[in-house]
Structures are given as structure tokens and as C-alpha cells.
N, C-alpha and C positions, 0 to 999 in steps of 0.2 A: 105745406107739402113736402115730402122727401123728394129731392130732385132727382131726376133720370139722369143717366149718364149719356150725354149728348153723342158719344162714341159706341154706344152699345150695339154690337152686330146684331143683337137679337130682338132689337125694338119692335120689329114688325110683328114677330111671334108674341112677344109680351103684350103687345097692344090687342091682338087677336084672341089670345087666352083671356085677357081682361074681359073683352066683350062677351066671350061665351060664359065666364063666370057671373056676369051681371045678369044673365038669364035666371040664375039660381041665387036669389038674393038671401039676406039674413034669415027672413022667417023661414024659408025652406030648411035651412041647417038647424034652425031651432026645433022644427018639427021632427027632422031626422034624429037628433039628439034625444029629444023627449021620448020618442018611440023606440029608441035604440034600432032605427031602421037603416037598411042598406041605402045609400042614395043612388038607386038604379038609373033614374033618369039622367042625373049628372054623369055618371060613368058611361052611359049611352052617348051621350052628347060629346063627351071627349073622344071616345072610340070612332065616332062617325067623322068627327074633325081630323081623325089620325094623328092626336097627339100621343095615344098610348102605343102607337107603333113607331114613334119617333126613332128609334134606335134599330129597328128592323130594316135591312138592307132594302133598296128598291127592288132587287131582283125578287124578292119574296113578298112584295106587296107594302113595304113600309116606305118611310119617308127618308131613311138612310141618314139622319142627322147625327150631328156630334154629341157627345156627352154633355158639353157645355150648353147646347140647345136644349136637350132633355132637362138640365138643371133649371134653365131659365123658364121652361114650362111649369115645372113643379113649384118653383119659388113664386111664379105669380099666381098660381093658384091659391097658395096659402096667404099671399098678400092680399088677395081679394076676400079673405075671410071664409073661404071654403076649406074642404078638408080632403086633400089629395092622398090620404092615408088609405082611402077607400079602393085606391086602384093603382098607387105607385109602383107596387111589387111587379107589375107586369113589365115593367121597363127593365128592371134588372134582373128578374128571374129568367127571362128567356135568353140571357146571355149564355147560360151553360148549355141550352140547347143549340144556340147560333155557333158557339165556339168548338164544342165537343161532339155534338150530334152528329149522325151519318147524314149524308146527303138525301137520303130518303126520308128520314125523319123531318129534316128542315123544309123539304118540299111538301111534306104532308101537313105539318103543323103551323109553321110560320105565316103562310099566306092567310090561313084561318084566323090565326091570332090578330094579324094585323087588320083584317076586315072586320073583326068583331064576331065573327061566326063562333070562335071558341074563346074563352076566358082562361088565361094562365095567371091566377093571381094568388095561388095557395103555395106555401113553401114549407114542407114537412121536414123540419130539422131538430128543433128543440124538443127535449124529453124531460120529463118531471123529475128523474133521477141524475140528470146530467147537467141540465142548464147549459151554460155557455161552454162545458167541458164536452165538446162535440165528439171527440175521439171516444167517449165513454157511452155513446148510445147503445141500446140493446135491442131496438127494434131490428127483426133479422128477416132477410130475404133468403129463403132456400131454393137453390135451382132444381127444378123437377121437369126434366125433359124440355119441352118448348115453353115453360113459363116458371116463375118464381111464385112461391107462397110466402106471403108477409104476415108477421105476427108482431105485436108491439103496441106502443102508444107514443103519441106526439102531443105537445102542448103549445098552447100560443100560437097555433096555426091559424092565422087570421084570413078571413075572406074564404074559409073553406065552403061554407054554405052557398057562395056566390061563384064558385069556379067551375069550369068544365074540366080542367087540368090540375093536377098538382105535382110539383116537383118535389120527390121523396128521396131522402138520404136514409139508407139502412145499411147494416152490417151484412156481408156476404161470407165473410170469414170471421170466426170467433176471434175476439181481441187477443186471447191468450195464445193464439196460433200464428200471429203474424210478427214479422221482424220489427216493423216499426208501427207505433199505434195509430198513425194516420193511414197505415195501409188497411185493406179488407174492408172499405166503406164504398158502397155504390151508388149512383144516381138513376132513379127510374122516373118516368113520366107517366102518371097515374091517371086513367080516365075515371073521374069521380063518379059519374053514373053507374058504370060497370061495377066499381069497388063497393059503392053503398049497396048495390043488390047482391053482392057477394061476400058480405062479412065485414064491411067498415061501417063504424058508426061515429057519427059527429055530435058533439054536445057543445052547444054555446056556452061561454063564460062571460058573465056579465061584469062590466069593469066600471071604472070612475069615467071613462071617456067612450063614446061609441066607436069601437074599433073593430066590430064584428069577428071577434077572435073566439078560437074554440080549442077543444082537445078532441084527439081522434084516436079511436082504438081499431087495430088491425086483428081480425081473428080469422086467420086461413084465407087471406085475400089474394087472388090469383091475379098476377100481373104478366102480361106476355113478355117472353125474353126479348121480343124485337123493341120492347120499350125501355130496355136498359140504354142510357145514355153513355157512350164512350166505351172504355174498357172496365170490366169488372174488378172492383178493388181499388180503382183509381178515383173514386168519387170525392174524396175530400179535398183533392187538388182542383177539381172541376168547381166544386162550392167556393172555394178560396179566390178562385180567379174572377168570381163576380162580386166579391165582398168589396172591394175597393170601389166599384161603381155604385153599390148599395150605399156605402158611406157617403160619398159625395152627393149623391142624390138626395138623401135625406138630410145632409147639411144644407143644401139649398132650400129645402123646405123650410128648415129652421129659420134661415134668413129672410124668407117671406113672411113667417110667424112674426118676426121680430120688427119688420117694417109695418105690419099690421097694426101691432101693439103700439109702436112709436107714433104712428099717424093717429090712432085712437086716442093716445095719451095728449098729443098736442092740441089736437081738434077740441078735445073736452077742456083742457088746461086754459084755453083761449076764450072759450065760451061760458064757463062756469065763474059766476061772480058770487064772492063772499066778502063781507065786510066792505062792500062799495068797490071792490076791483077784482079783475079776473085772477083766478088762483095760480096761473101761469106766470104772474108777477113775482110769486114768491120762490126764492132760491131753494127752499126745501122741496118745492114741487119740480122746479126746473132742473136741478143738478142729476136726480136718478133717472130722468128721461135722457138728458145728455149723455151721461155715463154709458146707459145702455146703447145709445145710438152709437157712441164711440166703439164700443165692444162689437156691435154687429158690424161696421164698416171694416174693422180689422179681421173679423171671422170670414167676411166676405170675401176679402182678399186671398185668404188661404183657401177658400173654396175654388176661386178661380184658378189658383196655382195648382191645386190637386188635380183638378179638371184638365189643366194644360198637359201635366205631366202624363196622365193616363192616355189622352189622345196622342201624345208623341210615342206612347208604347214603352214609356219608362217606369221603374219601379216607383210607385207612390203610396205604398203601404202607410208609412208614417205620415204622410201628408193628408191622405184621405182620411186617416183616424184623427188626426189633430183638426182638421176642418170640421169633421162631425162633432167632436167634443167642444171646440170652441164657439160653433154655431149654436149648438144646443144650449150652452151656457149664455150666450148672448140673447136667445129668445127668452129664456127663462129671466133673465134681469129685465127685459122688456116688459115681460108679463107681470113681474113684480111691481114694476113702476106704474105700469097701467092700472093695475087694481088699487094701488095706493093713491093715484091720481083720482080715480073716479070714487073713492071712499066707499061709502055703503052702496052706491049705485053699480060698483063694480061687481056685485054678487047677484044683481038682479038679472034675470034672464034675457030681458029685453036689450039689455046693453052688449051682449054677446062676449063680454070679456071673460065671464066666468066658464064658459065654454071652451073658448080658446085657450084661457089659462090651464084647463084639465088636459086638453090636448097637447100642448106644448110640454107638459111635465114629462110626458112619455120618453122624450128622446135623449134624456140623460140616463135612460135605463135601457133602452132598445134601439137599434137592433143589437147594440153591444154597450155594456155600462162604461161611464166614464173611468171608473177604477181599472177595467181591463184595458183600456187605452193607455192608461198611465203606465200600467205594468209593461204593456208592448213597447212604449217609448223608454222605458227605464232599461229595458233588457236589449232591444234591438238597435236604439238610436245611441243611448248613453253608456252601454256596456256593462250595466249594472248585473249583479247575479240574478238568474230566474227565480221569480217568486212563486211560481205555482208548477 
């Protein structure tokens, strides 16, 4: 067994999350994966237990926990073999509303999000023509009296079919009419039912893992002006302010995945006997597992460090990005070792390795690719010339 930290301040939270996840064993996740279905029952259970409201202040009905506590929740979900990607966005999306929304908006939406009456799971940012070049998005929101009219397209907007609200980033001033390329972008809270009835179309995208992702088309969709978050044209900054939390929480999930893979590898290597002895006795089996474990522990320290900086209100852009990159690489190393340890059985659905293998691969690409993290570190930490 991977030993628990005896000084872990979140041990009780981890134990409680593990008990909840035990109610949704491997067959449940195999079925969800096989049917490309949304794990509604699991998400409802997390919501009712208050875990998805971890970062919402108590004044709005949430738990008011720290980012480190939220990271522990998501790590434990992954460590249990579950898939937190079905709902993790709610933890960091609501940060834009909490930090930049009006008091009326927070009072209206945050208590309902905390109770589960409303789901805020969809994040409409990426577009087919812009990718990670967010300042080049073309979805446009035109102000017309007491509302905006939105036209454009988003892609990789996960959980859009299972959300009541979407956080949408759109241009409100054309790019060629702003002084800085980051100006002229605004954030809106979109009521999904109203939008679907008024010109929005959602098309599912089938992917190699069950991620409930979609592309969305806006055709003259009306959004009330009161749903604008913060100031018009300042939305890029609002989105950025939540990205460090996003990186850290995703990194924690990757740590959980790495622990799941390593435990799975170790158990199988001890049990499986070939040529009269356990395969774990062979260094060719031992070393990849041990190396992946070492990578995970190093990445885990960076995740904790980034979270502590975030909670102290200090700049943590580099640390959050490094945590995400290192944790994603550690989880992938553990996944590779797990498949290799299981041999042919690693590809069999009933062992769950191939499902988790597919899920773990995502995080070297999303929510930001490893190459962009390296570019960020090169420019902003090492002082090298900007590469893009």
C-alpha cells in the first residue's frame, strides 16, 4: 500500500471521499465509459455531500474550504478509480463569479450552485480557429439595450449537456479596435435552457475517453445584460485569475491517478506468478513502477507548494503550471508502468487499466498543453525571448 501521510491535515476529508467513492465501484465506471454516459448519480452524491461546494464561502452555502482541501478531494476521487472530470470544473469556474461578480449575482447563483439546485459545469472559451490563443476568439456579443446578442462557436466545451449555467468568454469589442489584444473580451453567465430555446445548438464530440465534451453554436442568442460578470472588456483578466486554481486542482487529480496506477501495478506484480515466482521480483517490473512512484512524490510536493502560494495570495503562475505539467507526466509514467506490468490483461476492460490509461493521457494536452507550459516558463521565469 502507498502509505498515507500521518500529518495530513485533510485525512478525514480523504477518508470520507473514499467512502463515498466506494459506493460507485469499478463496474459503475465501466458502464459509464462503455455507454459514454454522464455519471449523474456520482455527481449528485458529491453535490449532496458538499464536496463540489468546497470553495464556495459559507456565507453562500458552501464549505468555505481552502484550495488544498479541494485538491485533496479531487485527488482522492481519482485515487479511488473514479473520474472527477465529470464535475471538477464547478470548483474553479465559480471563482470568476465569486471574485468578479456583483453582490446580486453572487447572492442569486452561489447558494443554488452550492446546494446543487444549479450546475455550473460548462466553460465556453476555446474555439476551433483559435485553440489556446484565447485573445483571437471571434465569438461576439453585441450590446443591444438591456441584452447582448451572441454569435459564434465554441469547441471542447465539456459537460454543456449536463449544466444549467455556462461561463462564456466572448468579444465585445473587435480585436482590431482595442489597444491591447487582451482587451475587449467579456465574461457572461449563460442560462443554458434559455439559450437552447433561443438559438444555441450543442453537438456532442465522441472522444477516446468519456469526457462529455461538445461543440456549441450561437446563432443570435440573447443574454441579459445583467448576466455580464464584472466590467465589459475586462474578461480576459477574470478568466486568467481562475486558471492557477484550475492548474493546481487538475494536478491534484493527476497525483490521484498516479497513486491508483501505482497501487494497481504493485498489487498485480505481487500476485501474478510466472516461471514459479511473482513477477514483481523481477527488476524489469520493479524499476518502472518505482521510478513512476518517485516522479509522483516529486510532483506532489510541487502541487502542495503551488497551493500554499495560492492560499497566501502570492503569485503562483509558474508553480501552478509546473505542478500541472509534472503531475500529468507522473500520472502518465505510472499509467505506462501499469499497462506494462499487466501485459495483455492491461488491455482488458475488466481490469480498468485501459480506461484509466485513456483518461490520464488527456492532461498533457488539456486544460493547457505541456508545450505552452514550457513556453511560459522559458519566457516568464528564464527570461528567454517570447516564442509565440
